[in-house]
C-alpha positions as CSV (number, residue, x, y, z in Angstrom):
1,M,-32.8,-7.0,55.1
2,G,-33.8,-10.6,54.9
3,Q,-35.7,-9.9,51.7
4,T,-32.6,-8.3,50.1
5,S,-30.5,-11.2,51.1
6,G,-33.1,-13.5,49.5
7,L,-33.0,-11.5,46.2
8,Q,-29.1,-11.6,46.2
9,A,-29.2,-15.3,46.7
10,H,-31.7,-15.8,43.9
11,F,-29.7,-13.8,41.4
12,T,-26.3,-15.1,42.4
13,L,-24.3,-15.9,39.2
14,P,-22.8,-19.3,38.9
15,A,-19.1,-19.7,39.6
16,R,-16.7,-19.4,36.7
17,G,-16.0,-23.1,36.7
18,G,-19.7,-23.8,36.6
19,V,-20.2,-21.5,33.6
20,E,-17.4,-23.3,31.7
21,T,-18.9,-26.6,32.6
22,L,-22.3,-25.5,31.3
23,V,-20.8,-24.2,28.0
24,F,-18.8,-27.4,27.5
25,Q,-21.9,-29.6,28.2
26,G,-23.9,-27.5,25.7
27,F,-21.2,-27.9,23.1
28,L,-21.2,-31.7,23.6
29,S,-25.0,-31.7,23.4
30,I,-24.9,-29.9,20.1
31,M,-22.2,-32.2,18.8
32,H,-24.2,-35.3,19.9
33,Q,-27.4,-34.0,18.3
34,G,-25.6,-33.3,15.0
35,G,-24.0,-36.7,14.9
36,F,-20.8,-37.8,13.2
37,D,-20.8,-35.0,10.6
38,M,-20.5,-32.4,13.4
39,W,-17.1,-33.9,14.3
40,I,-16.0,-33.7,10.7
41,L,-17.1,-30.0,10.6
42,L,-15.2,-29.4,13.9
43,V,-12.0,-30.8,12.3
44,L,-12.6,-28.6,9.2
45,S,-13.2,-25.5,11.3
46,I,-10.0,-26.1,13.3
47,T,-8.1,-26.5,10.1
48,V,-9.5,-23.2,8.8
49,V,-8.4,-21.4,12.0
50,A,-4.9,-22.9,11.8
51,V,-4.4,-21.9,8.2
52,V,-5.8,-18.4,8.8
53,I,-3.4,-17.9,11.7
54,E,-0.5,-19.2,9.7
55,R,-1.3,-16.9,6.8
56,L,-1.8,-13.9,9.0
57,L,1.6,-14.4,10.6
58,F,3.2,-14.9,7.2
59,F,1.9,-11.6,5.8
60,Q,2.8,-9.9,9.1
61,S,6.4,-11.0,8.6
62,Q,6.8,-9.4,5.2
63,H,8.7,-6.2,4.6
64,G,6.5,-3.2,4.9
65,D,8.1,0.0,3.4
66,T,9.0,-0.9,-0.1
67,K,9.7,2.7,-1.2
68,A,12.2,3.2,1.6
69,L,14.0,-0.1,0.8
70,L,14.2,0.9,-2.9
71,R,15.5,4.3,-2.0
72,Q,18.2,2.8,0.1
73,L,19.1,0.4,-2.6
74,G,19.2,3.3,-5.1
75,Q,21.8,5.1,-2.9
76,K,24.0,2.0,-2.7
77,I,23.7,1.5,-6.5
78,A,24.5,5.1,-7.2
79,A,27.6,4.8,-5.0
80,D,28.6,1.7,-7.1
81,D,28.2,-0.4,-4.0
82,L,26.4,-3.5,-5.2
83,P,27.8,-5.7,-2.3
84,G,26.4,-3.1,0.1
85,A,23.0,-3.3,-1.6
86,V,23.0,-7.1,-1.4
87,K,24.0,-6.9,2.3
88,L,21.1,-4.4,2.9
89,C,18.6,-6.8,1.3
90,H,20.0,-9.7,3.4
91,Q,19.4,-7.7,6.6
92,Q,15.7,-7.2,5.7
93,K,12.9,-9.6,6.4
94,G,10.3,-10.9,4.0
95,M,10.1,-12.1,0.4
96,L,10.7,-8.9,-1.4
97,P,14.3,-8.3,-0.2
98,R,15.1,-11.9,-1.2
99,I,13.8,-11.2,-4.7
100,L,15.7,-8.0,-5.0
101,E,18.8,-9.6,-3.7
102,F,18.5,-12.2,-6.4
103,G,18.5,-9.4,-9.0
104,L,21.4,-7.5,-7.4
105,A,23.6,-10.6,-7.5
106,R,23.4,-10.1,-11.3
107,G,23.7,-6.4,-11.3
108,E,26.6,-6.3,-13.8
109,K,24.5,-8.0,-16.4
110,N,22.3,-6.3,-19.1
111,R,18.7,-5.3,-18.4
112,A,17.2,-8.4,-20.1
113,D,19.3,-10.8,-17.9
114,I,18.4,-8.8,-14.7
115,T,14.7,-8.8,-15.6
116,D,14.8,-12.6,-16.3
117,A,16.5,-13.2,-13.0
118,L,13.9,-11.2,-11.1
119,S,11.1,-12.9,-13.0
120,I,12.4,-16.3,-11.9
121,A,12.7,-15.2,-8.3
122,L,9.1,-13.8,-8.4
123,M,7.7,-17.1,-9.8
124,E,9.6,-19.1,-7.1
125,H,8.2,-17.0,-4.3
126,L,4.6,-16.9,-5.7
127,N,4.0,-20.4,-4.3
128,A,4.9,-19.2,-0.9
129,L,2.2,-16.5,-1.1
130,E,-0.5,-19.0,-2.0
131,R,0.7,-21.8,0.4
132,N,-2.2,-23.5,2.2
133,L,-4.8,-21.2,0.5
134,G,-6.2,-24.2,-1.5
135,I,-7.0,-25.8,1.8
136,I,-9.3,-22.9,2.8
137,G,-10.9,-22.9,-0.7
138,T,-11.6,-26.6,-0.5
139,I,-13.2,-26.4,2.9
140,A,-15.3,-23.4,1.8
141,V,-16.7,-25.7,-1.0
142,I,-17.2,-29.0,0.9
143,A,-18.3,-27.7,4.3
144,P,-22.0,-27.0,3.2
145,F,-22.2,-30.4,1.6
146,V,-20.9,-32.1,4.7
147,G,-23.6,-30.2,6.7
148,L,-26.2,-31.1,4.2
149,A,-25.2,-34.8,4.3
150,G,-25.6,-34.7,8.1
151,T,-29.0,-33.2,7.8
152,V,-30.2,-35.8,5.4
153,L,-29.0,-38.6,7.7
154,G,-30.6,-36.9,10.6
155,I,-33.9,-36.6,8.9
156,I,-33.7,-40.3,7.9
157,R,-33.1,-41.2,11.5
158,A,-35.9,-39.0,12.7
159,F,-38.5,-40.7,10.4
160,Q,-37.2,-44.1,11.4
161,D,-37.8,-43.2,15.0
162,I,-41.3,-42.0,14.1
163,A,-42.0,-45.2,12.3
164,L,-40.8,-47.3,15.3
165,K,-42.7,-45.3,17.9
166,G,-45.8,-44.9,15.8
167,N,-46.0,-41.2,16.8
168,S,-46.1,-38.8,13.9
169,T,-47.4,-35.6,15.5
170,P,-46.1,-32.3,14.2
171,A,-44.2,-31.8,17.5
172,V,-42.2,-35.0,17.1
173,V,-41.5,-34.4,13.4
174,A,-40.4,-30.8,14.1
175,A,-38.0,-31.9,16.9
176,G,-36.3,-34.4,14.7
177,V,-35.9,-32.1,11.8
178,S,-34.6,-29.2,14.0
179,E,-31.9,-31.5,15.4
180,A,-31.0,-32.6,11.9
181,L,-30.7,-29.0,10.6
182,I,-27.9,-28.3,13.1
183,T,-25.3,-29.8,10.7
184,T,-26.5,-27.6,7.8
185,F,-26.2,-24.5,9.9
186,S,-22.8,-25.5,11.2
187,G,-21.6,-26.3,7.7
188,L,-22.7,-22.9,6.4
189,V,-21.0,-21.1,9.3
190,V,-17.7,-22.9,8.5
191,A,-18.0,-22.2,4.8
192,I,-18.8,-18.5,5.3
193,I,-15.8,-18.0,7.5
194,A,-13.6,-19.9,5.0
195,V,-14.8,-17.9,2.0
196,I,-14.3,-14.6,3.8
197,F,-10.6,-15.3,4.6
198,F,-10.1,-17.0,1.2
199,N,-11.1,-13.8,-0.6
200,L,-9.2,-11.6,1.9
201,F,-6.0,-13.5,1.3
202,K,-6.5,-13.6,-2.5
203,T,-6.9,-9.8,-2.5
204,R,-3.8,-9.5,-0.3
205,I,-1.8,-11.8,-2.5
206,K,-2.8,-9.9,-5.6
207,T,-1.8,-6.6,-4.1
208,F,1.5,-7.9,-2.7
209,N,2.4,-9.6,-6.0
210,Q,1.8,-6.4,-7.9
211,E,3.9,-4.5,-5.4
212,M,6.8,-7.0,-5.8
213,I,6.6,-6.8,-9.6
214,V,6.7,-3.0,-9.6
215,A,9.7,-3.1,-7.1
216,A,11.5,-5.6,-9.3
217,N,11.0,-3.5,-12.4
218,Q,12.2,-0.4,-10.6
219,L,15.4,-2.2,-9.4
220,A,16.0,-3.5,-13.0
221,E,15.6,0.1,-14.3
222,M,18.1,1.5,-11.7
223,L,20.7,-1.2,-12.4
224,H,20.3,-0.7,-16.2
225,F,20.7,3.1,-16.1
226,H,23.5,2.8,-13.7
227,N,25.4,0.3,-15.9
228,T,24.8,2.5,-19.0
229,G,25.5,5.8,-17.2
230,A,22.2,7.3,-18.4
231,P,20.1,9.5,-16.2
232,I,17.2,7.8,-14.5
233,P,13.7,9.5,-14.4
234,T,13.0,8.5,-10.8
235,D,13.6,9.8,-7.3
236,L,14.8,6.4,-6.1
237,Y,18.2,6.8,-7.7
238,K,20.5,9.8,-7.6
239,P,23.7,9.3,-9.6
240,T,26.8,10.5,-7.7
241,A,29.7,12.3,-9.2
242,A,31.8,9.2,-8.9
243,S,29.3,7.1,-10.9
244,K,29.1,9.8,-13.6
């Protein structure tokens, strides 16, 4: 019994507060070893995280079912209810309903005017899609160089210490170089994370932009055929007897 109690005491895990303290102390130790460049990399990493969260929330807030929205708009247009179609877009969230609303406000115009209006709206909203993306791209480029600069400075300091102490054993040299390489590793980690999300958002923007262009063209087609009274080769718009 006494032996069991001794084993339990030996393998007792530290309290939660103790673990957090050890982690924080280890973090501060790494930051101290890396020098001033580590604090720059910390700021860059926090910036990347902030932009990633902002972009994820932005894309999450966009309208999801484009086909359903266009089908509802087609029903309103077929019933010659353009104000109802505008109201429907106004009730939806995201960029696409705002773009389609811009075109519906000119629904009585010819197809060229409607298309031009939708193109203007698309161009205006494109900046919103790419907002803050340049920050991630810039950090992805400069983070490795910041880390490399810290490594060079660390190696310089290590050799200066060796010269002052007069001790140039391999163990001393290796210790100084290993500490200096912390900034290079940290810079690469920040850059890799930034590149991953940069490419992810670029792909998402390309897909979303193509989806908005197709939706805008389909709306222009519906409005054009409705205004001319011609049949439309799409399942999004079913002319009613009244509109015929």
